[in-house]
C-alpha positions in Angstrom: -23.9 -57.3 49.3 -21.3 -59.3 47.8 -19.1 -61.6 49.8 -16.3 -59.3 48.6 -18.0 -56.4 50.3 -19.3 -58.0 53.4 -15.6 -59.1 53.9 -14.3 -55.4 53.3 -17.0 -54.3 55.3 -16.2 -56.6 58.7 -12.3 -55.8 57.7 -13.3 -51.7 58.3 -15.7 -53.1 60.9 -12.5 -54.7 62.9 -10.4 -51.9 62.1 -12.1 -49.7 63.8 -12.7 -51.3 66.6 -11.1 -54.3 67.2 -13.6 -55.8 70.2 -16.1 -58.7 68.9 -18.8 -57.3 66.7 -21.3 -59.8 64.5 -22.2 -59.2 60.6 -26.3 -60.3 61.6 -28.2 -61.4 58.6 -31.4 -63.3 58.3 -31.8 -65.2 55.2 -35.0 -66.5 55.2 -37.0 -63.1 56.1 -39.6 -62.6 54.4 -40.6 -65.5 53.3 -37.8 -66.1 50.5 -37.3 -70.4 50.5 -35.8 -72.4 52.0 -33.3 -73.2 49.4 -31.9 -69.8 48.7 -31.2 -69.4 52.4 -29.5 -72.5 52.4 -27.8 -70.9 49.3 -26.8 -67.4 51.2 -25.7 -69.5 54.5 -23.4 -71.5 52.3 -21.9 -68.9 50.6 -20.9 -67.0 53.9 -19.4 -70.1 54.9 -17.2 -70.6 51.8 -16.6 -66.9 50.9 -16.7 -64.7 53.7 -16.0 -66.7 57.5 -12.3 -67.8 55.8 -11.8 -64.2 55.9 -12.2 -63.6 59.5 -10.0 -67.0 61.3 -10.1 -65.5 64.7 -13.4 -65.6 64.8 -14.6 -68.6 67.4 -11.3 -67.7 69.3 -12.1 -64.9 71.1 -12.8 -64.7 74.8 
């Protein structure tokens, strides 16, 4: 999935059910090199998380 697709999925999940939800992924599953896993994490932090500013503020 592209970062745009992940944001879209998250927004659709949020619209369908506003209770806290999670999009999980495992960037080094299956032996993926750690460098690529870190790139994936950086992409999520920089391109996906900003679309959800309320993350971390829900009780």
